[in-house]
C-alpha positions in Angstrom: 0.3 24.7 -2.2 -0.1 26.5 1.0 -2.1 25.5 4.2 -5.4 26.6 5.4 -5.3 29.8 7.3 -7.2 28.1 10.0 -5.0 25.3 11.1 -4.2 25.0 14.6 -0.6 23.7 15.4 -0.4 22.1 18.7 2.9 21.6 20.8 3.1 18.3 19.4 3.4 19.5 15.6 5.8 22.1 16.6 8.2 19.6 18.3 7.6 17.9 14.9 8.6 20.5 12.8 11.6 21.2 14.7 12.6 17.2 14.7 12.3 18.2 10.7 14.9 20.6 10.5 17.1 18.6 12.6 20.3 17.1 10.7 19.9 13.4 9.5 20.6 10.7 12.5 20.8 6.9 10.6 22.5 4.9 12.7 25.1 2.3 11.2 25.5 0.1 14.0 28.2 -2.3 12.0 29.0 -2.5 8.5 26.1 -4.6 7.9 23.0 -3.0 10.5 21.6 0.0 10.0 18.8 1.3 12.3 16.3 4.2 11.0 13.2 5.6 10.7 11.0 8.2 9.8 8.8 11.2 11.2 5.6 11.7 8.8 3.3 14.3 8.5 -0.2 14.6 6.6 -2.5 17.3 5.4 -6.1 16.9 4.2 -8.1 19.2 2.5 -11.6 18.5 1.5 -13.8 21.6 1.3 -16.9 19.2 0.6 -16.8 17.6 3.8 -15.5 20.4 5.5 -12.0 18.8 6.5 -9.1 20.9 6.8 -6.4 18.9 8.7 -3.0 18.8 9.5 -1.3 16.2 11.9 1.5 13.8 12.9 0.9 10.7 10.2 3.5 8.0 10.9 6.5 7.3 13.4 8.5 4.1 12.1 11.5 2.4 13.2 13.4 0.1 10.9 16.1 -2.1 10.7 18.1 -3.6 7.7 20.9 -6.3 8.0 23.0 -6.7 4.3 26.2 -8.9 4.0 27.6 -11.2 1.7 25.2 -14.0 2.8 23.0 -12.9 5.4 20.2 -10.2 5.0 16.7 -8.9 6.5 14.8 -6.1 7.0 12.0 -5.1 10.0 9.9 -2.2 10.4 7.3 -1.1 12.8 4.8 1.5 12.5 2.9 3.7 15.3 -0.3 5.7 14.4 -3.4 7.7 16.3 -4.9 10.8 17.8 -4.8 12.9 14.5 -6.8 12.6 11.5 -8.0 10.1 10.5 -7.2 8.1 14.0 -9.1 11.2 16.2 -11.1 8.7 17.8 -8.3 7.9 19.9 -6.5 9.1 22.9 -2.9 8.7 22.5 -0.1 8.5 19.7 0.5 4.7 19.5 -2.9 3.6 20.0 -2.5 2.0 16.6 0.6 0.6 15.7 1.6 -2.9 13.9 4.6 -4.2 11.7 4.9 -3.9 8.2 7.6 -6.4 7.4 10.5 -8.6 9.9 12.1 -11.1 7.7 15.6 -12.7 7.6 17.1 -14.3 4.7 20.1 -16.1 2.9 21.7 -15.0 -0.4 23.3 -18.0 -1.9 24.9 -15.7 -4.7 24.1 -12.2 -5.8 21.4 -13.6 -8.4 19.2 -16.1 -5.5 18.3 -15.2 -2.1 15.4 -16.7 0.2 13.4 -14.4 2.7 11.7 -16.0 5.7 9.1 -14.8 7.4 6.7 -10.8 7.3 8.0 -10.4 3.9 6.1 -8.6 0.5 3.9 -10.6 -1.8 5.4 -11.0 -5.0 2.3 -10.0 -7.0 1.9 -7.7 -10.1 3.9 -4.4 -10.5 7.1 -4.0 -7.6 7.2 -3.0 -5.4 3.7 -0.9 -5.9 1.2 -0.2 -8.7 2.5 3.1 -9.8 3.9 6.2 -8.9 1.3 7.4 -6.5 2.3 7.6 -2.2 -1.4 7.1 -1.7 -1.5 4.0 -3.8 -4.2 2.6 -6.0 -7.6 0.5 -5.7 -5.2 -2.9 -5.9 -4.1 -1.9 -2.1 -7.5 -1.7 -0.4 -8.4 -5.1 -2.5 -5.6 -6.6 -0.8 -3.1 -7.3 -3.9 -0.6 -3.9 -3.9 1.9 -3.8 -1.1 0.9 -6.7 1.1 2.9 -8.6 3.0 2.3 -12.1 4.7 4.3 -14.5 7.0 6.1 -17.0 5.0 9.3 -17.8 2.4 9.8 -16.3 -0.7 12.5 -17.3 -3.1 13.9 -14.8 -5.8 16.4 -15.8 -8.3 17.8 -13.3 -11.4 18.5 -15.3 -14.7 19.7 -12.9 -16.9 16.7 -10.6 -18.3 14.4 -13.1 -16.5 13.4 -12.7 -12.7 11.7 -15.2 -11.2 9.8 -15.1 -7.7 7.5 -17.9 -5.8 6.6 -17.6 -2.5 4.7 -19.7 0.4 3.0 -17.8 2.9 1.2 -19.8 6.1 -1.1 -16.6 6.8 -1.5 -13.2 6.6 0.3 -10.2 8.8 0.2 -11.0 12.7 -3.1 -8.4 14.1 -1.5 -5.3 15.7 -2.8 -3.1 18.4 -5.9 -1.0 17.7 -9.4 -0.6 17.6 -10.8 -3.2 15.0 -10.4 -6.4 14.1 -8.2 -5.1 10.8 -4.9 -4.1 12.7 -2.1 -4.4 9.9 -0.3 -3.0 7.5 -1.7 -4.6 4.8 -5.3 -5.1 3.6 -5.9 -8.7 4.1 -8.9 -11.1 4.6 -10.2 -10.5 8.1 -13.1 -10.4 10.6 -15.5 -8.3 9.9 -16.2 -5.7 12.9 -20.1 -5.1 14.3 -20.5 -2.0 11.9 -19.9 -3.9 8.3 -23.3 -4.9 7.1 -23.0 -8.6 6.0 -20.0 -9.0 6.9 -17.8 -11.8 6.9 -15.6 -13.9 9.2 -13.0 -15.7 7.2 -9.2 -16.4 7.6 -6.7 -16.7 4.5 -4.1 -19.4 5.2 -1.7 -21.4 2.6 -1.1 -18.6 -0.3 1.1 -19.8 -3.1 2.3 -17.2 -5.7 4.7 -16.9 -8.7 5.7 -13.8 -10.7 7.8 -14.3 -13.7 9.0 -11.3 -15.2 11.2 -10.3 -18.5 13.4 -7.4 -19.0 13.8 -6.3 -22.5 14.0 -3.4 -25.1 11.2 -2.1 -27.2 12.5 0.5 -29.4 13.9 3.2 -26.9 11.9 2.1 -24.3 13.7 0.4 -21.1 10.6 -2.7 -20.5 9.6 -5.4 -18.3 6.4 -7.7 -18.3 5.2 -10.1 -16.5 2.7 -12.5 -15.5 2.1 -13.3 -11.6 -0.5 -15.8 -10.4 -1.6 -16.2 -6.8 -3.7 -19.1 -5.1 -4.8 -19.4 -1.5 -7.6 -21.1 1.1 -9.7 -19.1 2.8 -12.1 -20.9 5.4 -15.1 -19.6 6.7 -15.2 -19.8 10.8 -19.0 -19.7 10.9 -19.4 -22.6 8.6 -16.1 -24.2 9.0 -16.2 -24.9 5.2 -12.9 -23.7 2.9 -13.3 -21.5 -0.3 -10.7 -20.3 -2.5 -9.2 -16.9 -3.7 -7.3 -17.0 -7.3 -5.9 -13.9 -9.0 -3.9 -13.1 -12.1 -1.9 -10.4 -13.2 -0.5 -9.0 -16.1 1.8 -6.2 -16.0 4.3 -3.7 -17.9 6.8 -1.3 -16.8 8.8 0.9 -19.5 11.4 3.9 -18.8 12.6 5.9 -21.7 14.5 8.9 -20.7 12.4 11.1 -17.9 9.5 9.2 -19.4 7.5 6.3 -17.4 4.8 4.2 -18.2 3.3 1.3 -15.9 0.1 -0.6 -16.5 -1.7 -3.7 -15.6 -4.3 -5.6 -15.5 -5.4 -8.1 -13.3 -8.1 -10.9 -12.1 -9.4 -11.8 -8.7 -12.1 -14.5 -8.0 -12.9 -15.2 -4.7 -15.1 -18.1 -3.7 -16.2 -18.1 0.1 -18.5 -20.1 2.2 -20.3 -17.6 4.0 -23.3 -18.3 5.8 -24.5 -14.8 4.1 -24.1 -13.8 0.6 -20.7 -15.4 -1.2 -20.5 -12.0 -3.3 -18.5 -10.2 -0.7 -15.7 -11.0 1.3 -14.6 -8.5 4.3 -11.0 -7.0 4.2 -9.3 -5.2 6.8 -6.4 -2.7 7.2 -5.2 0.4 8.8 -7.6 0.3 11.7 -10.9 -1.0 9.7 -12.8 -3.8 7.9 -15.1 -3.2 4.7 -16.6 -5.2 2.2 -14.6 -6.5 -1.2 -16.9 -7.9 -3.8 -15.6 -11.6 -4.6 -14.8 -11.3 -7.6 -13.9 -8.5 -10.5 -11.4 -6.9 -12.5 -8.5 -4.5 -11.9 -7.1 -1.9 -14.3 -4.0 0.3 -13.3 -2.6 3.3 -15.9 0.2 5.1 -14.5 2.2 7.9 -16.2 5.3 9.6 -14.8 8.1 12.2 -15.9 11.0 12.9 -14.0 12.0 16.5 -13.8 15.8 17.0 -13.8 17.8 19.5 -11.9 18.1 21.3 -9.0 15.7 24.3 -7.8 15.0 27.0 -5.5 18.8 27.6 -4.5 19.5 23.6 -5.0 16.8 22.9 -1.8 14.0 21.1 -4.6 15.1 18.1 -6.2 14.4 14.7 -7.4 10.8 16.2 -8.7 8.4 13.7 -10.1 5.2 14.3 -11.6 2.5 11.9 -12.2 -0.9 10.6 -12.8 -2.3 7.4 -12.5 -5.7 5.7 -12.6 -7.0 2.5 -11.0 -10.3 1.0 -11.6 -11.9 -2.0 -10.1 -14.8 -3.6 -11.9 -16.9 -5.8 -10.4 -18.5 -8.9 -11.6 -21.8 -8.8 -10.3 -24.4 -7.0 -12.3 -25.8 -4.8 -9.5 -22.2 -3.7 -7.8 -20.7 -0.3 -9.2 -17.6 0.0 -10.5 -15.0 1.6 -8.1 -12.7 4.1 -9.4 -9.3 6.4 -7.9 -7.6 9.0 -9.9 -4.6 10.4 -8.8 -2.5 13.9 -10.3 0.3 14.1 -8.3 4.0 15.0 -7.6 6.9 14.2 -5.1 9.8 15.6 -4.8 13.0 15.9 -1.8 13.0 19.4 0.1 16.1 19.9 2.1 16.2 17.0 4.2 12.1 16.1 3.6 10.6 14.2 1.0 7.0 15.3 0.3 4.3 14.2 -1.8 1.5 16.6 -2.9 -1.5 14.6 -4.7 -5.2 15.6 -6.1 -7.0 12.6 -5.4 -10.3 11.8 -7.1 -12.7 8.8 -6.0 -16.0 7.0 -7.0 -17.0 4.4 -5.3 -13.9 4.3 -3.1 -14.1 4.0 0.7 -11.4 6.6 1.3 -12.3 9.3 -0.9 -15.3 11.8 -0.3 -17.1 10.3 2.6 -18.9 7.8 -0.1 -19.5 4.3 1.8 -16.2 2.8 4.0 -17.5 -0.4 4.4 -19.5 -0.7 1.1 -17.7 1.2 -1.9 -15.4 -1.7 -2.8 -18.6 -4.5 -2.4 -22.0 -3.2 -3.8 -20.8 0.2 -4.4 -20.7 3.8 -2.4 -22.7 7.3 -3.6 -21.7 6.4 -7.3 -20.4 9.7 -8.1 -17.0 11.3 -8.2 -15.4 13.1 -5.1 -12.3 14.6 -4.4 -9.6 15.7 -1.8 -5.8 17.5 -1.9 -3.6 15.2 0.4 0.1 15.9 1.0 2.4 13.9 3.1 5.7 15.4 4.8 8.3 13.0 5.7 11.8 13.0 7.5 13.4 9.8 6.9 16.6 9.2 8.9 
């Protein structure tokens, strides 16, 4: 996929590409502790909105500790200046932790994690093969980290994960009330019409999954449930957030299938409408319908072999569809479809995706603050997206 001829590289981007060309420099501090990170660039192309942007996307630093008993992971991320954060002056003006937890392994099949860790809900670790992720991410169900404790147990074909989370992720640095990696219940910024000010506490989640063979398909089926308290800070009244999901994951040679159906139902005690709850993340806040069903389907194919003088490997082709069907009669359904591929090129990992969105806050400029609530423009938009990462 060629870059637009109008692309202009700053000295920062040139330094970035020189970094990409350098050899990997993972640091093993001890036999148990590894330090690493990544530098990632992104390319966005949307001719309908005259967007042709290439820039530094993410820098993150990570640490991982692993022994027979004690375990832990942490990752901290930096953003800013480049699209879509061109409104900030310096790189690093937006920053936050993705996760930061310590754990204890009782035996190879049992462990506990305490701190900012991943909430075990639905398909894990993501709702499909995509880099951009599904609509489950922006309604606060996919790739979510909160502060609490999680217990994991593997018993034969059964995997059980249970968590109690006191609160969502700590706020990082940015320009908005939604400065976290995860999409979480937040206080609305002033630009969000019909926004609310809720805080989520005491999240309890249980995920039970079983591995089994269905003919030639190596499969997993699972059921997840989540419940939490959402307190409105204007009315000082408590509401609830409940969610349940049924998922299937199957692998047959190079073919992969992931399916999920989920229901999210929130009963906020807002001073205004209870049909909306404001969420935030990645330096923004927006409204989400308080009640709706999420559907996800993902098909993937792993291409064997190496290509281009063995420089290209690990090629995956995938198609993903997600829809958020809201319960309110006058709210428009949000939809997202992604056709993409990911692969390794020398020391780089690259994902290229053609993304279609309808009433999607991130695709086509529909309506960032209202698409997941009442809806946006109501018609399909599309854009091309590429992420290029050097991981060390």
